[in-house]
N, C-alpha and C positions, 0 to 999 in steps of 0.2 A: 538527737540529731547530731551528726558530725559537724564540727566547725570547719569553716574554710581555711583558717590559719593552720589547723592541725593537718588537714588534707594536703595543703600546699607544702608544709614543712616536712611531712612524714608520708610522702606519696607511696613509697615502697611498702612501709608498714601497713598503711591503709589498704593497699591492694592485697597484701598477704592476708590481712584479717578478713577482707571480703571473700577471698578465695577459700579461706578456712570455713567460712559460713556457707560456702557453696552458692554465693550470690551469682546469678546468671549475668554474663557479659560484663564482668567486673572491670576489665581493662577498658572497654569501650565507654562505660559509664564514667570511669575516672578521667579519661581523655575529655569527655564532654564537660565534666565539672571544671577541669583545669582550663579548658578553652573558654568556657563562658565566664569564669572568674577573671581570666586575663582580658577578655573583651570588656567586661564590666569595669575593671580597673582603668583600662585605656580610655573608655568613654568618660569615666568620672574625671580623669586627668584633663581630657579635652574640654569638658564642661567647666571645670575649675579655671582653666586658662582663659576660656571665652568670657566667663563672668569677671575675672580679674581685668581683662582687657576692656570690657565694657565699663567697669568701675573707673579705670584709669581715664578712659575717654570722657566719662561724665565729669570728672574733676577738671580735665582740660577744657571742656566746654564752658564750665564756670569761669575759669581763668581767661579764656578767650573773650567771653562776653564782657568781663570786667575791663579788659584792655581795649574793647571796641573792635575786635576782629570778627565781625559778624559772618563773613564769608567762610572763614576757616571753622567757625563754630557750627555753621549749617552743614558743612562737609562732615564734621565730626558727628553731628546728630544723625546724618544719613548712615554713617558707618555704625553707629550705635544701634540703629534700627536693624541693620543686617546682623549684628552680633546677637541681638535679642531673638531674632528668628532662628539663628543657628543654635542658640542656647535652648530654645523650646524643642527643636529637633533632637538635640543631644539628650535632653531630659526624657523625652519619649523613648529614645533608644535605650537609655539607661534603665528606665522603668521596665521595658520589655525584657531586657537581658536579665535583670534581677528576678523577674517572674519566672523566666525559663530556668534560671539557676536554682531557685527555690523548688521548682517542680522536680528537678533532678535530685536535689539534696534530700528531699523528704522520702525518696525511694530507698535511700541508703540505710541499711540497718546499722545498729551500733556494733562496734567491733568486739569480738570475744576477748576475754583475758588471755594472756600468753599461756597460762597453764591449761587452758581448755583444749582437749584433743580434737583433731579434725575428724569429722564424721558426717554422715548423711542423715542419721536418725537418732532417736533416743537410745537405741541399742548400742550405739558406738560410744556412749558416755562411760566414763570410768566412775565407779562407786568409790568415793573417798572414805566414807564411814557410814555406819548405820547405828542409830540409837533407838533403844526400846524394842518392843515387840511389834511385829506387823499384825494388824487385826485381820481376822478372817471374815470376809463378807459373805452373806447368804447368797445362794444361787440366784442369778438374774439381777443382782444389784450392780450398779455401775460405780 
């Protein structure tokens, strides 16, 4: 299976390899992969920011309770609850996006080596060398 980093960094080469393999709708599939990858990375960034903010608030709540500022601590707790709800939503979105991305990635074939000629069937292959004798099979054998 092709790796996302390779696809992201070598988009043109990946597209050329898919077209060499006569992969149907190569351009549309590549756009889907890149779009889902960007969506996944954006969602992951939002989730990380939300979790960091929740952690910071949790630390502030502890400090506020130590100093006796209960009203401010309660307000921070309410905001923490909102952040937890938001993080659950983001986790679900992230999970869904990753599943969609994997579903598209498993459809992509491996890329052929640069020396492989383009072709539609085995007849288009180039014979590099032959070694030994070819056996003759009896009639009707496969």
